[in-house]
N, CA, C and O atoms as CSV, one atom per row, in Angstrom:
chain,resi,resn,atom,element,x,y,z
A,1,UNK,N,N,40.379,-17.877,21.983
A,1,UNK,CA,C,40.022,-17.302,23.390
A,1,UNK,C,C,38.140,-17.355,23.746
A,1,UNK,O,O,37.476,-17.987,22.924
A,2,UNK,N,N,37.690,-16.965,24.452
A,2,UNK,CA,C,35.935,-17.165,24.540
A,2,UNK,C,C,35.782,-16.252,24.682
A,2,UNK,O,O,36.575,-15.745,25.475
A,3,UNK,N,N,34.900,-15.477,24.190
A,3,UNK,CA,C,34.257,-14.006,24.031
A,3,UNK,C,C,33.447,-13.614,25.332
A,3,UNK,O,O,32.482,-14.222,25.795
A,4,UNK,N,N,34.098,-12.370,25.864
A,4,UNK,CA,C,33.632,-12.136,27.196
A,4,UNK,C,C,32.206,-12.206,27.164
A,4,UNK,O,O,31.820,-12.066,26.004
A,5,UNK,N,N,31.133,-12.388,28.091
A,5,UNK,CA,C,30.021,-12.283,27.932
A,5,UNK,C,C,29.644,-10.646,28.718
A,5,UNK,O,O,30.199,-10.162,29.705
A,6,UNK,N,N,28.647,-10.123,27.975
A,6,UNK,CA,C,27.870,-8.859,28.781
A,6,UNK,C,C,26.600,-9.307,29.075
A,6,UNK,O,O,25.944,-10.321,28.835
A,7,UNK,N,N,26.388,-7.969,29.831
A,7,UNK,CA,C,24.834,-7.568,30.690
A,7,UNK,C,C,24.709,-6.580,30.668
A,7,UNK,O,O,25.372,-5.618,31.057
A,8,UNK,N,N,23.324,-6.780,29.938
A,8,UNK,CA,C,22.511,-4.648,29.899
A,8,UNK,C,C,21.638,-5.291,30.484
A,8,UNK,O,O,21.439,-6.494,30.315
A,9,UNK,N,N,20.559,-4.023,31.797
A,9,UNK,CA,C,19.824,-4.453,32.442
A,9,UNK,C,C,18.426,-3.220,32.308
A,9,UNK,O,O,18.740,-2.095,32.695
A,10,UNK,N,N,17.327,-3.345,31.924
A,10,UNK,CA,C,16.804,-2.559,31.562
A,10,UNK,C,C,15.648,-2.382,33.066
A,10,UNK,O,O,15.428,-3.265,33.895
A,11,UNK,N,N,15.194,-1.295,33.051
A,11,UNK,CA,C,14.473,-1.184,34.486
A,11,UNK,C,C,13.388,0.098,33.896
A,11,UNK,O,O,13.800,1.096,33.305
A,12,UNK,N,N,11.818,-0.206,34.228
A,12,UNK,CA,C,11.298,0.800,34.124
A,12,UNK,C,C,9.777,0.447,34.881
A,12,UNK,O,O,9.844,-0.316,35.845
A,13,UNK,N,N,8.618,0.888,34.549
A,13,UNK,CA,C,7.531,0.910,35.889
A,13,UNK,C,C,6.344,0.339,34.205
A,13,UNK,O,O,5.211,-0.129,34.313
A,14,UNK,N,N,6.938,0.539,33.124
A,14,UNK,CA,C,5.750,0.590,31.723
A,14,UNK,C,C,6.902,-0.722,30.484
A,14,UNK,O,O,7.995,-0.511,29.958
A,15,UNK,N,N,6.080,-1.864,30.441
A,15,UNK,CA,C,6.408,-2.914,29.660
A,15,UNK,C,C,6.564,-2.137,28.312
A,15,UNK,O,O,7.639,-2.455,27.805
A,16,UNK,N,N,5.986,-1.375,27.668
A,16,UNK,CA,C,6.003,-0.779,26.645
A,16,UNK,C,C,7.009,0.141,26.045
A,16,UNK,O,O,7.212,0.212,24.833
A,17,UNK,N,N,8.091,1.369,27.627
A,17,UNK,CA,C,9.041,1.533,27.465
A,17,UNK,C,C,10.302,1.041,27.678
A,17,UNK,O,O,11.312,1.684,27.392
A,18,UNK,N,N,10.318,-0.301,28.269
A,18,UNK,CA,C,11.160,-1.119,28.083
A,18,UNK,C,C,11.511,-1.905,26.858
A,18,UNK,O,O,12.650,-2.282,26.580
A,19,UNK,N,N,10.638,-2.076,26.285
A,19,UNK,CA,C,10.580,-2.602,24.902
A,19,UNK,C,C,11.112,-1.636,23.877
A,19,UNK,O,O,11.977,-1.998,23.079
A,20,UNK,N,N,10.721,-0.673,23.878
A,20,UNK,CA,C,11.372,0.800,22.886
A,20,UNK,C,C,12.840,0.866,23.369
A,20,UNK,O,O,13.772,0.987,22.573
A,21,UNK,N,N,12.990,0.790,24.576
A,21,UNK,CA,C,14.492,0.606,25.086
A,21,UNK,C,C,15.454,-0.034,24.436
A,21,UNK,O,O,16.457,0.326,23.820
A,22,UNK,N,N,14.618,-1.755,24.866
A,22,UNK,CA,C,15.430,-2.906,24.449
A,22,UNK,C,C,15.401,-2.902,22.577
A,22,UNK,O,O,16.498,-3.126,22.067
A,23,UNK,N,N,14.632,-2.746,21.947
A,23,UNK,CA,C,14.567,-2.292,20.494
A,23,UNK,C,C,15.842,-1.334,19.830
A,23,UNK,O,O,16.646,-1.650,18.952
A,24,UNK,N,N,15.729,-0.199,20.498
A,24,UNK,CA,C,16.981,0.636,20.096
A,24,UNK,C,C,18.141,0.486,20.605
A,24,UNK,O,O,18.989,1.115,19.972
A,25,UNK,N,N,18.644,-0.226,21.706
A,25,UNK,CA,C,19.904,-0.818,22.216
A,25,UNK,C,C,20.150,-2.339,21.072
A,25,UNK,O,O,21.196,-2.913,20.769
A,26,UNK,N,N,18.893,-2.587,20.711
A,26,UNK,CA,C,19.690,-3.638,19.504
A,26,UNK,C,C,20.165,-3.336,18.452
A,26,UNK,O,O,21.220,-3.746,17.967
A,27,UNK,N,N,18.916,-2.095,17.729
A,27,UNK,CA,C,19.381,-1.633,17.054
A,27,UNK,C,C,20.899,-0.746,16.289
A,27,UNK,O,O,21.176,-0.505,15.114
A,28,UNK,N,N,21.681,-0.427,17.690
A,28,UNK,CA,C,22.688,-0.003,17.873
A,28,UNK,C,C,23.703,-0.795,18.025
A,28,UNK,O,O,24.888,-0.583,17.769
A,29,UNK,N,N,22.883,-2.284,18.713
A,29,UNK,CA,C,24.632,-2.830,18.585
A,29,UNK,C,C,24.840,-3.581,17.531
A,29,UNK,O,O,25.961,-4.051,17.338
A,30,UNK,N,N,23.658,-3.857,16.554
A,30,UNK,CA,C,23.403,-4.873,15.163
A,30,UNK,C,C,22.782,-6.455,15.793
A,30,UNK,O,O,21.628,-6.755,16.096
A,31,UNK,N,N,23.912,-7.193,15.836
A,31,UNK,CA,C,23.603,-8.620,15.534
A,31,UNK,C,C,24.153,-9.119,16.842
A,31,UNK,O,O,24.956,-10.050,16.905
A,32,UNK,N,N,23.681,-8.454,17.898
A,32,UNK,CA,C,24.652,-9.763,19.133
A,32,UNK,C,C,23.977,-11.247,19.310
A,32,UNK,O,O,23.060,-11.614,18.576
A,33,UNK,N,N,24.520,-12.067,20.359
A,33,UNK,CA,C,24.316,-13.375,20.273
A,33,UNK,C,C,23.303,-13.029,21.861
A,33,UNK,O,O,23.599,-12.327,22.828
A,34,UNK,N,N,22.189,-13.770,21.610
A,34,UNK,CA,C,21.648,-13.252,23.231
A,34,UNK,C,C,21.636,-14.815,23.780
A,34,UNK,O,O,21.107,-15.690,23.094
A,35,UNK,N,N,22.114,-15.049,24.775
A,35,UNK,CA,C,22.635,-16.179,25.598
A,35,UNK,C,C,21.110,-16.083,26.528
A,35,UNK,O,O,20.147,-16.803,26.266
A,36,UNK,N,N,21.118,-15.169,27.518
A,36,UNK,CA,C,19.471,-15.973,28.234
A,36,UNK,C,C,19.220,-14.203,28.664
A,36,UNK,O,O,20.009,-13.258,28.662
A,37,UNK,N,N,17.744,-14.302,29.015
A,37,UNK,CA,C,16.930,-13.249,29.221
A,37,UNK,C,C,16.208,-13.617,30.383
A,37,UNK,O,O,15.701,-14.728,30.536
A,38,UNK,N,N,16.139,-12.343,31.511
A,38,UNK,CA,C,15.695,-13.077,32.610
A,38,UNK,C,C,14.793,-11.384,33.041
A,38,UNK,O,O,15.406,-10.319,33.114
A,39,UNK,N,N,13.073,-11.545,33.303
A,39,UNK,CA,C,11.934,-10.822,33.189
A,39,UNK,C,C,11.929,-10.776,35.104
A,39,UNK,O,O,12.390,-11.794,35.621
A,40,UNK,N,N,11.469,-9.736,36.010
A,40,UNK,CA,C,11.583,-9.843,37.315
A,40,UNK,C,C,10.175,-8.526,37.440
A,40,UNK,O,O,10.265,-7.536,36.713
A,41,UNK,N,N,9.229,-8.637,38.191
A,41,UNK,CA,C,8.706,-7.493,38.824
A,41,UNK,C,C,8.793,-7.297,40.301
A,41,UNK,O,O,8.286,-8.128,41.054
A,42,UNK,N,N,9.502,-6.083,40.823
A,42,UNK,CA,C,9.207,-5.948,42.261
A,42,UNK,C,C,8.540,-4.535,42.371
A,42,UNK,O,O,8.255,-3.708,41.505
A,43,UNK,N,N,8.411,-4.539,43.543
A,43,UNK,CA,C,7.621,-2.951,44.393
A,43,UNK,C,C,8.796,-2.154,45.102
A,43,UNK,O,O,9.434,-2.339,46.138
A,44,UNK,N,N,8.812,-1.277,44.198
A,44,UNK,CA,C,10.222,-0.456,44.576
A,44,UNK,C,C,9.982,1.105,45.318
A,44,UNK,O,O,8.874,1.449,44.907
A,45,UNK,N,N,10.297,1.745,45.848
A,45,UNK,CA,C,10.198,3.027,46.082
A,45,UNK,C,C,11.035,4.199,45.672
A,45,UNK,O,O,12.161,3.846,45.321
A,46,UNK,N,N,10.855,5.284,45.621
A,46,UNK,CA,C,11.707,5.885,45.010
A,46,UNK,C,C,12.614,6.668,46.045
A,46,UNK,O,O,13.802,6.983,45.977
A,47,UNK,N,N,11.877,6.829,46.805
A,47,UNK,CA,C,12.348,8.136,48.504
A,47,UNK,C,C,12.106,6.900,49.494
A,47,UNK,O,O,11.458,5.891,49.215
A,48,UNK,N,N,12.731,7.167,50.668
A,48,UNK,CA,C,12.465,5.782,51.793
A,48,UNK,C,C,11.107,6.038,52.102
A,48,UNK,O,O,10.376,5.106,52.436
A,49,UNK,N,N,10.654,7.298,52.019
A,49,UNK,CA,C,9.491,7.044,52.836
A,49,UNK,C,C,8.156,7.373,52.062
A,49,UNK,O,O,7.170,7.793,52.667
A,50,UNK,N,N,8.166,7.119,50.388
A,50,UNK,CA,C,7.228,6.853,49.547
A,50,UNK,C,C,6.691,5.658,49.733
A,50,UNK,O,O,7.152,4.969,50.643
A,51,UNK,N,N,5.629,5.159,48.936
A,51,UNK,CA,C,4.996,4.160,48.675
A,51,UNK,C,C,5.550,3.515,47.678
A,51,UNK,O,O,6.148,3.929,46.685
A,52,UNK,N,N,5.303,2.498,48.028
A,52,UNK,CA,C,5.585,1.772,46.348
A,52,UNK,C,C,5.177,1.327,45.409
A,52,UNK,O,O,3.963,1.178,45.551
A,53,UNK,N,N,5.707,0.811,43.893
A,53,UNK,CA,C,4.927,0.529,43.025
A,53,UNK,C,C,5.823,-0.188,41.987
A,53,UNK,O,O,7.047,-0.062,42.009
A,54,UNK,N,N,5.031,-1.107,40.885
A,54,UNK,CA,C,5.864,-2.246,40.467
A,54,UNK,C,C,6.838,-1.843,39.302
A,54,UNK,O,O,6.653,-1.028,38.399
A,55,UNK,N,N,7.787,-2.536,39.536
A,55,UNK,CA,C,8.846,-2.474,38.826
A,55,UNK,C,C,9.049,-3.578,37.672
A,55,UNK,O,O,8.893,-4.789,37.832
A,56,UNK,N,N,9.361,-3.043,36.682
A,56,UNK,CA,C,10.320,-4.170,35.446
A,56,UNK,C,C,11.404,-4.387,35.506
A,56,UNK,O,O,12.071,-3.502,36.041
A,57,UNK,N,N,12.098,-5.546,35.046
A,57,UNK,CA,C,13.545,-5.588,35.483
A,57,UNK,C,C,13.789,-6.131,34.447
A,57,UNK,O,O,13.361,-7.251,34.728
A,58,UNK,N,N,14.315,-6.249,32.992
A,58,UNK,CA,C,14.902,-7.098,32.436
A,58,UNK,C,C,16.205,-7.210,32.458
A,58,UNK,O,O,16.787,-6.182,32.805
A,59,UNK,N,N,17.068,-8.405,32.122
A,59,UNK,CA,C,18.559,-8.590,32.233
A,59,UNK,C,C,18.210,-9.580,31.042
A,59,UNK,O,O,17.552,-10.618,30.970
A,60,UNK,N,N,18.934,-8.814,30.138
A,60,UNK,CA,C,20.043,-9.568,28.896
A,60,UNK,C,C,21.585,-9.973,29.369
A,60,UNK,O,O,22.374,-9.141,29.815
A,61,UNK,N,N,21.917,-11.521,29.184
A,61,UNK,CA,C,23.438,-11.740,29.046
A,61,UNK,C,C,23.791,-11.813,27.045
A,61,UNK,O,O,22.926,-12.250,26.286
A,62,UNK,N,N,24.653,-11.496,26.724
A,62,UNK,CA,C,24.613,-11.354,25.371
A,62,UNK,C,C,25.912,-11.598,25.351
A,62,UNK,O,O,26.568,-11.662,26.390
A,63,UNK,N,N,26.623,-11.824,23.695
A,63,UNK,CA,C,27.807,-11.585,23.177
A,63,UNK,C,C,27.770,-10.761,21.805
A,63,UNK,O,O,26.810,-10.669,21.040
A,64,UNK,N,N,28.698,-10.339,21.706
A,64,UNK,CA,C,29.026,-9.268,20.907
A,64,UNK,C,C,29.885,-10.295,19.392
A,64,UNK,O,O,30.666,-11.224,19.597
A,65,UNK,N,N,29.518,-9.863,18.155
A,65,UNK,CA,C,29.914,-10.482,16.890
A,65,UNK,C,C,31.319,-10.744,16.937
A,65,UNK,O,O,31.780,-9.922,17.729
A,66,UNK,N,N,32.184,-11.430,16.517
A,66,UNK,CA,C,33.530,-11.456,15.979
A,66,UNK,C,C,33.572,-9.881,14.705
A,66,UNK,O,O,32.769,-9.806,13.776
A,67,UNK,N,N,34.478,-8.979,14.929
A,67,UNK,CA,C,34.941,-8.223,14.128
A,67,UNK,C,C,35.541,-8.631,13.181
A,67,UNK,O,O,35.656,-7.783,12.296
A,68,UNK,N,N,36.048,-9.718,12.945
A,68,UNK,CA,C,37.189,-10.186,12.250
A,68,UNK,C,C,37.207,-10.148,10.476
A,68,UNK,O,O,38.193,-10.552,9.860
């Protein structure tokens, strides 16, 4: 039976913050198999009437190793 693919999304305004989050996540998981990654930059507003600021979104599709 195929293993289910999982998705993890990271989002922040700072690339170095996202890098730290991804590294900590990978350390926690051990050895996942990364299937695909996608990075996007979008303008977002915290509140409806606020100005926008750039936000980086990194999406990672992965599978965990079998624990046999």
